[in-house]
C-alpha positions in Angstrom: -12.0 14.4 3.5 -11.5 13.6 7.2 -8.6 12.3 9.3 -6.9 9.1 8.2 -7.7 7.5 11.6 -11.5 8.3 11.7 -13.7 5.4 11.2 -16.6 5.5 9.3 -20.1 4.2 10.6 -19.7 1.1 8.4 -16.1 0.4 9.4 -17.1 0.6 13.0 -20.1 -1.7 12.4 -17.7 -4.2 10.6 -15.4 -3.9 13.5 -18.0 -4.5 16.2 -19.5 -7.4 14.0 -16.2 -9.3 13.0 -13.8 -8.1 15.9 -11.2 -6.9 13.5 -10.9 -4.4 10.5 -8.2 -3.8 8.1 -7.4 -0.4 7.1 -5.6 -0.2 3.9 -2.7 2.4 3.4 -2.8 3.6 7.0 0.9 4.2 7.1 2.8 5.9 4.3 5.6 4.7 2.2 7.8 7.2 4.0 6.5 6.2 7.4 7.1 2.6 6.6 10.7 3.3 5.4 11.5 5.4 8.4 10.7 2.6 10.9 12.4 -0.2 9.0 15.5 2.0 8.6 15.5 2.9 12.3 15.1 -0.7 13.2 18.0 -1.8 11.1 20.0 0.8 13.1 19.1 -0.6 16.2 19.9 -4.2 15.3 23.5 -3.0 14.0 24.1 -1.3 17.5 22.7 -4.4 19.6 25.2 -6.7 21.0 23.6 -10.2 21.1 26.1 -11.2 23.9 24.4 -9.1 26.3 21.2 -11.0 26.4 19.8 -14.5 25.1 16.2 -14.0 26.0 14.1 -16.1 23.9 10.3 -15.3 23.0 8.2 -18.1 22.8 4.1 -18.3 23.0 4.3 -21.9 23.7 6.5 -21.8 26.8 5.9 -19.2 29.0 8.3 -20.0 31.6 11.2 -18.9 29.3 9.6 -15.4 29.5 10.1 -15.2 33.3 13.0 -13.1 33.8 13.8 -9.4 34.8 14.9 -8.7 31.3 11.3 -9.5 30.2 9.6 -7.5 33.0 12.1 -4.5 32.5 11.3 -4.4 28.8 7.7 -2.9 29.6 9.6 0.6 29.8 12.6 -0.4 27.7 13.7 -1.3 24.3 14.6 -4.9 24.3 15.5 -7.5 22.0 14.3 -11.1 22.1 15.5 -14.2 19.9 13.5 -16.6 18.0 13.4 -20.1 19.5 15.3 -21.7 16.6 18.0 -19.3 16.4 20.4 -21.1 18.5 22.2 -24.3 17.9 22.9 -27.1 20.7 25.8 -25.2 22.0 24.0 -22.1 22.4 25.4 -20.2 19.6 23.6 -18.0 16.8 23.0 -20.1 13.8 22.7 -17.0 11.5 23.5 -13.4 11.8 21.6 -11.6 14.7 19.6 -9.6 12.1 18.0 -12.8 11.0 17.6 -14.2 14.5 15.6 -11.6 16.4 11.9 -12.7 17.0 10.7 -9.0 18.2 11.9 -5.6 19.9 9.8 -4.4 22.7 8.1 -3.1 24.5 8.4 0.7 24.8 9.4 1.8 21.3 6.5 4.3 21.1 7.9 6.1 24.4 11.7 6.0 23.7 12.4 6.1 20.1 11.6 9.2 18.3 10.7 7.5 15.0 8.3 4.9 16.5 6.8 7.5 19.0 6.1 9.8 15.9 3.8 7.1 14.4 2.4 5.8 17.7 1.4 9.1 18.8 0.3 10.4 15.7 -3.2 12.3 15.0 -4.5 9.2 13.0 -3.7 6.9 15.6 -5.2 8.6 18.3 -8.4 9.6 16.0 -8.7 5.9 15.3 -8.9 5.0 19.2 -11.4 7.9 19.9 -13.7 6.9 17.1 -13.6 3.3 18.8 -15.0 5.0 21.9 -11.9 5.5 23.9 -12.0 8.3 26.3 -8.4 8.6 27.6 -6.5 6.2 25.7 -2.7 5.2 26.5 -0.4 3.0 24.3 0.6 0.2 26.8 3.1 -1.5 24.7 4.6 -1.7 21.3 6.7 -4.3 19.4 8.6 -4.6 16.1 7.9 -8.1 15.0 10.1 -9.7 12.4 8.7 -13.1 11.5 12.0 -14.2 10.2 12.5 -16.5 7.0 12.4 -19.8 7.6 12.6 -19.6 11.4 9.8 -17.0 12.2 7.9 -18.7 15.2 4.2 -19.7 15.5 2.1 -17.3 17.6 -0.5 -19.9 19.3 -4.3 -18.8 19.2 -4.8 -15.9 21.9 -6.7 -12.9 23.0 -5.0 -9.5 23.8 -7.2 -8.9 26.8 -5.5 -11.9 28.5 -2.2 -10.1 28.7 -3.3 -6.5 29.1 -6.2 -6.8 31.2 -8.5 -3.8 32.3 -11.6 -3.7 34.4 -13.8 -3.2 32.2 -11.8 -4.8 29.4 -10.6 -1.9 27.0 -7.6 -3.6 25.0 -7.4 -3.0 21.3 -4.6 -4.2 19.2 -3.2 -2.2 16.2 -1.1 -4.4 14.0 0.5 -2.5 11.2 2.2 -4.4 8.3 5.6 -3.2 7.4 5.8 -5.8 4.5 3.0 -7.6 2.7 1.8 -10.2 5.0 0.5 -13.6 3.2 -0.4 -17.0 4.0 3.3 -18.2 2.9 5.1 -15.8 5.2 2.9 -16.0 8.3 0.0 -13.5 8.2 -2.6 -13.2 10.9 -5.5 -15.4 11.2 -8.6 -14.9 13.3 -11.9 -16.4 14.0 -14.4 -13.9 13.0 -17.1 -12.7 15.8 -15.1 -14.8 18.5 -14.6 -11.5 20.5 -18.6 -12.1 21.2 -17.7 -15.0 23.2 -15.9 -13.0 25.9 -12.4 -13.6 27.6 -11.3 -17.3 28.4 -8.1 -16.9 30.2 -5.9 -14.6 31.8 -1.9 -14.1 31.7 -1.0 -13.7 35.2 2.3 -12.4 36.9 2.4 -13.8 40.3 5.2 -14.4 42.8 6.8 -17.3 41.1 6.5 -15.9 37.6 4.1 -15.7 34.7 1.6 -18.3 33.9 -2.2 -18.6 32.5 -4.8 -19.0 35.0 -6.4 -21.9 32.9 -5.5 -24.1 30.0 -6.1 -22.9 26.5 -9.3 -24.1 24.8 -8.9 -26.2 21.7 -9.8 -24.4 18.4 -10.8 -25.8 15.1 -8.4 -24.4 12.5 -11.2 -24.3 9.8 -12.8 -21.6 12.0 -9.9 -19.1 11.4 -9.6 -16.8 8.2 -6.4 -15.6 6.9 -5.9 -11.6 7.0 -3.5 -11.1 4.4 -2.5 -7.2 3.7 -0.3 -5.0 1.9 2.6 -3.3 3.6 1.1 -0.1 5.1 -2.1 -1.7 6.1 -3.6 -1.7 9.8 -5.4 -4.5 11.3 -7.4 -3.2 14.2 -7.9 -6.2 16.7 -10.6 -6.7 19.4 -9.1 -7.5 22.6 -11.1 -10.4 22.9 -10.8 -11.7 19.3 -9.2 -15.0 18.9 -6.3 -14.7 16.6 -3.0 -16.3 15.7 -0.3 -16.7 13.1 1.8 -19.7 11.8 5.5 -20.2 11.3 7.2 -18.4 8.4 8.2 -21.1 6.0 9.0 -18.8 3.0 12.2 -17.0 2.2 10.6 -13.6 2.7 10.4 -11.9 6.2 7.1 -10.5 7.4 7.9 -7.3 9.3 5.1 -5.6 11.4 4.7 -3.0 14.2 2.2 -3.6 16.7 0.6 -1.5 19.3 -1.8 -2.2 22.2 -3.9 0.5 23.7 -6.1 0.4 26.8 -8.3 3.1 28.2 -7.6 5.1 31.6 -10.8 6.7 32.0 -13.2 4.7 34.3 -10.9 1.6 33.8 -8.7 0.0 36.3 -5.1 -1.5 35.3 -5.2 -5.1 36.8 -2.1 -5.2 39.1 -1.4 -8.9 38.4 -0.7 -8.2 34.5 2.7 -8.8 33.6 3.3 -5.1 33.0 4.0 -3.2 36.1 5.2 0.3 35.4 7.1 2.6 37.5 5.9 5.5 35.4 2.4 6.3 34.3 2.2 6.5 30.2 1.2 9.8 28.8 -2.4 9.6 27.2 -3.1 10.3 23.7 -5.3 13.4 22.7 -7.9 13.9 20.4 -7.6 16.6 17.8 -7.7 19.9 19.3 -6.9 18.7 22.8 -3.8 19.5 24.6 
């Protein structure tokens, strides 16, 4: 039996055709428990009065802050849009108000680093054709019951652009993801149409260089997965998720990788790192 992350020819063919691939049981129950337990500890220690940064895919202006920019190399906490009342107070406990934690869990925290830099993750990336992959960002996404916000249709290459384009998303379900609690939806084969717009960091903040195209919702298919399943997402694939209107959360751990061999990181990406990320290595490399 081969390494868990090594794709079979059939899996690679499916990914190249559809633009996404589901690998069941990619993470063990012990790995899932370790990451969820570690995040519980982080939330307990987090003081919500230190920041009120809100994550929104609809209003990107709200993201333009030093707190957001600095999160590229830190562990930062972002609230749901609907977490606060008119007076700016949390409507429910902080544990149920956080949208996501990012964007350097994979570098700073030992528990998340162990999974992110594991042999199965690196093997997966090398089997996708990467020469010198790096994890450029990581996010723990909560999709809270009742208030877990919508993530509008997008492509990961818009945010993490290299020349040539090399971004791949690795989305790990830490809980079962269903249509009811806000699973991923994607337009199969949409990656073949190329990148439609970019998310730029300019002197006055961040913005998209052109409006979003309109999409027909009937073209999207739901990607319902069990906890432990990994969804591999092509950087040009159009995907989204809807609000969580259920009473169950939908925790996930998301990684984004880019290649650094023969590729150039765009200087106008939102992430501007002071320290170069460590590359992952193939089995047997040091």
